[in-house]
N, C-alpha and C positions, 0 to 999 in steps of 0.2 A: 334336511329331515333329521339328522343327530341333534340338532339344536331342540327338536320338537319331543325327543324323549325325556328332555328335562319338564317336568311339570312347572318348575318356574320361569321357563322361558316365554319371552314376551313374543306375541305373535304378530307384532308390529314390526318387529326386526326382521321378519322375513318379505316385508314389502318391496325393499329394493331388489332381493332377487327376483321375485315373480314379475315384476315390472321390467326388468332389464331383457333388453334385446325385444325384435320383431315377431318373435315365434309365438305360437299360441300353447296353451297349455293343454297336451294331449292327454287322453284318459289313461295311458299306460304310466305316464309320470304322476296322474293324479291318484292313481290306485297304490302306486308304491308310496306316495305321500301319506295316504291315510292309513296305510298299513302302519307305518312307522308311528303315525300320532296313536293308534291304537296300542301301541307297546309302552306307553308311558303311564301304564297304571292309574292313570286318572279320567274323569270323563271327557270324552273328546267332542261334545256337544256345544260346548263354548268355544272351542277351538274351530269348528266347523262354520260358526255362525262369524266368527271373526275373520276367516279366511274366503267366504264366498264374496263378498264384494269386490276384494282385490282379483279373485279368479275370473269373475265375470266381467271386469272392467277392462282387466289385459287381453280378454276375448273380445272386446266389443264390436271388432271390425267383422266377426263371423255371424252366422245368421241364427235365428233362434232356436232351430233347430240343435246345435251345438250348446247354446246356454241351456236348454233344458237337460240334455245329457249330463253337462256339469254338476246341474242341481240335484238332478236323479243320483249321482254316483255319492255326491257329499251326503244326501239324505239316507243313502243304504250302507253307508260306511259308519255312520255314527251310531251312538250307544240306543239299543231299543228301536233303530229306524226312527228315532224322535229328535234327530239332532237339528234340523232347521226349524226357525221360528216362524211362523206364517208371516207375522209382521214384518220379519227381515226378506221373506221372498216376494211379498205384495208387490213392492214397487218394480222388481224385475220383471215379474208376470204381467204386469199393467205395460210396461214400456216395451215389452217384445214386438217386434215386427210381425204384422198376420201372415201367416203362412197357410197356403192353400194344402198344404201336405198334412195328413191326417197323424201323423208320428207322433207332431208335439201334444196332441189332445191326448193321445194314448199315454204318453210319458208322464204327462201331468196327473191324468186319473189314477196312475200307478202310486206318483209319489204322494197325492192327497190322502191315498187310502194307506199308504203307509205311513203318514204323520199321524193317521187318527187309528193306528194300533191295527191295521188290516194284515199285516205280514206278520203278526207273532204266533199266529197258529200254523201247523202244517199245510192245513187245507188253503188257509189264506195266501200263504206263500206261493204255493202251486198254481194255484187261480193267475196271480199276479205276474209269476215266471213265463207260464203258458201264453199270457197274453201279448207278451215282449217278444218271445221265441219268433214268430214269423217274420218280425222285423230284422231278425238276425239271418233267417235262412232264406228269405225271400228274393235279396236283392244281388247285386253282384258283389264281388269280392274286392272291394274298396277301403278306403279308409272310414267311412261312416260304419260298415259292417265291422271293422275291426273295433270302433268304440263301441258298440252295441256288445260286442263279445265281453270287452271288459267289465262293461255294467251288469252283464248277465253273470259273471264269475263273481262279482263282489256280492250280487243279491245271492249268490248260492252258498259264498263264504258265511253269511249272515243268517241263513236257513235255519230254522228252529230244528234243532237236533241233527244237523248236517257235521259230518266226521271232518269235511274241509273247512279249514280256516283261510284268512286272507295269506298268512305267511307261507303256506304250505301249498297256494295256489302261485306264488311269485317265482320258484321255477319253472312251471309250466308256460308262463308268458315270457321268460328272459333267455330262456336256453336256447342257444344257436348251435346248429352241427357245424357251421363253418366257421366257428369263433372258439377262442380259447375261454369264453364266459367270465373274464375276470371281472366284469361288473357285477355279475349274478353271485360270485364267489365273495366279493366285497361288500354286497349288500348283506349276504348270509352271515357274514361275519358280524356285521354290526348289529344284526337285529337278533344275534345269538346271546348277545352281551346285556343282558337285562337284569339289573339289580331290583327287582320287583318285591 
């Protein structure tokens, strides 16, 4: 993440770190990574496009629902909600496994609406945010609901006229009353030292 703060950093250098180990990339890590990418004062859209194949490939054993959440998160956190190119996304959309769950279709509709500028107005954002809200509130408290929580917080941080940005939401996600919060303190120290 610290490498991504440097506009001259080569995104290909992140490949070994992303592919290392068997664990998939979770939404919390993805939110933190894209928050750091936003802090480098450059357009993040090229970085989003170059990272997406690596993230989806490292998550290849999971279902299409998880892949759709990854793509929606990357799209939401990009500049102007226009970070992912349709030509980049199309192979992943076509290769995805068929799912009887309607959540994939709903998330794809929100993502396509975002790519066409549908989230640039307050009304457009509210409509899309409200469509995803039942996915967060309707299920049990498992990892799937936690993934949706991060996506909804990411959308809120990019909403037109919102007073909350991604950096201000990080403490809400990482704070733990049973911990000394050293990870949170280290992250906030890194993120506050920006020479922009």
